[in-house]
VEXDO-953876 format. One record per residue (C-alpha): z, x, y. Coordinates in steps of 0.5 Angstrom, whole numbers, padded with zeros to 4 digits, always signed. Layout:
N
ZXY
...
***
This chain:
138
+0025-0026-0033
+0031-0023-0029
+0031-0024-0022
+0028-0017-0019
+0023-0019-0023
+0022-0025-0020
+0021-0022-0013
+0016-0017-0015
+0013-0022-0020
+0013-0026-0012
+0011-0021-0008
+0006-0019-0013
+0002-0025-0011
+0003-0024-0005
+0001-0016-0003
-0006-0019-0008
-0007-0024-0003
-0005-0021+0004
-0004-0013+0002
-0008-0008+0003
-0007+0000+0000
-0011+0005+0003
-0010+0012+0003
-0009+0016+0011
-0010+0023+0012
-0005+0028+0014
-0004+0033+0019
-0008+0039+0015
-0015+0032+0013
-0014+0035+0006
-0010+0031+0004
-0008+0024+0004
-0001+0018+0004
+0000+0013+0000
+0000+0006+0004
+0001+0000+0003
+0002-0007+0008
+0002-0013+0009
+0000-0017+0014
+0003-0024+0015
+0006-0029+0020
+0013-0030+0017
+0018-0025+0020
+0023-0027+0013
+0018-0025+0009
+0016-0018+0011
+0024-0017+0012
+0024-0018+0004
+0018-0014+0002
+0023-0009+0007
+0030-0010+0004
+0028-0010-0003
+0022-0004-0002
+0024+0001+0005
+0019+0002+0009
+0018+0000+0015
+0016-0008+0020
+0014-0008+0025
+0012-0012+0029
+0005-0017+0034
+0007-0021+0040
+0000-0024+0042
-0002-0025+0049
-0003-0033+0047
+0002-0038+0047
-0001-0041+0041
-0001-0036+0037
+0003-0034+0032
+0007-0027+0033
+0004-0021+0027
+0008-0018+0023
+0006-0011+0019
+0010-0009+0013
+0008-0002+0011
+0012+0003+0006
+0008+0010+0005
+0009+0015-0001
+0015+0015-0004
+0017+0008-0002
+0009+0005-0003
+0010+0009-0011
+0016+0005-0011
+0014-0001-0009
+0007+0000-0013
+0010+0002-0020
+0015-0005-0019
+0009-0010-0018
+0003-0008-0022
+0006-0011-0029
+0005-0017-0024
-0001-0015-0020
-0009-0018-0021
-0014-0017-0017
-0011-0011-0014
-0008-0008-0019
-0014-0003-0019
-0012-0001-0012
-0005+0000-0014
-0007+0005-0020
-0012+0009-0017
-0007+0010-0012
-0001+0012-0018
-0005+0017-0019
-0005+0019-0012
+0002+0020-0012
+0002+0023-0019
-0003+0028-0017
+0001+0031-0011
+0005+0037-0009
+0009+0042-0005
+0005+0046-0001
+0000+0049+0002
-0003+0053-0002
-0007+0050-0007
-0014+0052-0010
-0020+0049-0007
-0021+0043-0013
-0014+0040-0010
-0016+0038-0004
-0023+0036-0008
-0020+0030-0012
-0016+0028-0005
-0022+0027-0003
-0026+0023-0009
-0019+0020-0010
-0021+0018-0001
-0028+0016-0004
-0027+0012-0008
-0020+0007-0005
-0026+0006+0001
-0031+0005-0003
-0027-0001-0008
-0023-0004-0002
-0030-0005+0003
-0030-0013+0004
-0036-0017+0001
-0040-0018-0006
-0040-0012-0010
***
């Protein structure tokens, strides 16, 4: 296994435990963008994700001095697609969500003038992702 595959496998494990994939509504509220994120107290981890896969890093500073800062790495659209494609072979827990997110990415078309079936499928993708991401016992 080459070095990049080792990192992809490592970050797939982090993503399975600490990450999420969601569909975020675009301003028109008819279509959605894929967003992946990892939230952790390790600055190094979030910046490694950023350097290797793109996206953004944000910091949430706690008002309580006893709590660590929390780092958020997130990627959307093409960066999210690249990340998911690279980690998919190593994902276990969130593989179904990752596969659905990649289906959403491959479904995307440019332009606003799409048939109603296009928007219906986007809504169906969103409902399925919401169901997959529910907490608790299935």
